[in-house]
N, C-alpha and C positions, 0 to 999 in steps of 0.2 A: 604497418606503414612506417617508413623511416624518414626522418628529417635529415637533409644534407645541407650543411652550412658551408657556403663559399664566401670567404672574406675578400672583397675587392679593394685594392688601393692602387689606382692608376694602372690596372692590368686588365683592361676590358678585352684585349685580344686573347690573352691567356684564358680569361673567364669564358669566352665564347667557345674555345676548344674544349675546356673542361666540361662545360654544360652539355656539349654535343656528345661527349663520352658518357656522361651520367644519364642522359635521356635514353640511351640504348640499353640500360640495365634491364634485366629480365627476371621474372620470378618473384618480384617484390614491388609494392607500391612505394613511391618516393615523393617527397615534396622538397624541391630545391629552394633554399632560402639564400638569396644573395644579400649580403650586408655590405653596403658601400661605406668605407671607413674614411670619408671626407676626401675623396679623390678630387683631382682637377675637375672643373665644371664639365668639360667636354667628355672626359672619361666616365664621370658619374652619369651623364646623360646617355652615353653609349650602353652602359650596363643596365640602366633603367629600361631602355628600349629593348635590350636583349631579354630581360626578365619578362617584359610584356609579350614579346614575340614567342618565347618558349614556355609561357605559362608558369613562370617561377614567381615566388614571393620576393618582393624587393623592399628592403629596409635601409633607410639612411641613418647613419650614426650622427648624433648631434655634434660630436667632436671626435677627433682621432685620439684615442687614449691608448693606442697600441694594439698589437696582435691579439693578446688574450682578451682584452676588454671588447674588441670588435667581435670576436667569436662568441663571447658571452651574451652579446645582444641576440645573436641567432639562437643560442642555446636556451635563453630565457623564453624566447618566442616558442620554441619547440616544447619546452616544459609546460608553458601555459596552454598549449594546444593538446597536451596529454600524450605526447610521443614517448614511447618506451625507449627507443633507440635514436641516437643522433650521431651523424658522421661529420667530422670536420674535414673538408677537402680544400686544399690550397688551390688557387686558380691555375697554377702551372701543372697540376696533376692530370694524368691521363689514366683511364680505366679500360684497358683493352679487353679484359675478361668481362663479358656481358653478365656473368653471374656473380660478380665480385660482391655486391652489396648483399645479395641473397645468401651467399656462403658465409659472410661475416655474421649475419643475423642468425643463421643456423648454428654457428659456433657459439655465439652468445647464449642462445636458447639451450644448448646442450651443457653449458657451464654456468649455471646460475650464480655461482660464487664469484664470478668475474664481473667487475664494474667497469673496467676500461680495457679496451683491446686495441692493438695496432697490428697491422699486417706488414709483411715484407715490403719494403719500399726500395725500388732501384732507380738509380739515376740513368740518364741516357746512355752512359757508358757501361751500364749494367752492374755497377758496384752497389752493394747492399748498404742501406742506411738505417735499417731498423733490425734488431733493437740497437739503441744508441751505444756507442763505445764510451767507456768511462772518460771523463774529462780530466786530463792531466793537471789542470789548474786547480782542481780540488773542490771548491765550494759548489760548483754546478753538479758534481757527482753526488752531493749529499741529498739531493731531492729523492725522497723515497715515498712519494705520495701513493704510488701504485701499491707498494707494500702495505701501506697503512690501510688503504681501501680493502685490500684482500686479507688484512689481519694476519699477516704472516711475520714471523720474526726475521730479522735481517740475515741470520745465518741460513735461513731457508730460501732467501731471495738473492740470487747472484747479481752482482753489478752488471755483468755482461755475459750473454750466451751467444756465441758466434754461429749457432746452428739456426739458420733462418728457414729451414724446411719443416720444422716441427713446432708445435705449440709449447710454450713454457712461460713461466712467470719471470719477469725481470723488474728491476726497480724503476726504470723510466722508459718511456717510449717516445718515438719520434713522430 
């Protein structure tokens, strides 16, 4: 079973679309966890209603401490329930492949040395967003937490690999 965390902040319409895609996933059991990150009252109520309607778990953040902290609420819940895998899905994401989550789990099962994975992400214009391009500003490119998790040296972990069709190690994922 896979926990899927969707962080909502005033995006109930996007959340509804994302959940509809996730509910069509095949070949794997999922629990969708919607964390509301202190949205406007009307939006929070809409997402709470959506969660009840779709059988999703709904958690309200006590305060909005940002994107990472909001996702961490869902990840803590998943860890407490004993999930081996958790997927973070932004509300504006769509999952047209009905076997997306199943294939991601299969890849993780086949590569036990991997702790974090990200798949090819395309925008509506079909431009590829993952893996992330190096940041020309400098400091953001220094994040190499994926490398640390995988215990590889920096020379073995390229900053960016433009080949989105094959699996590979990179320093950061989107």
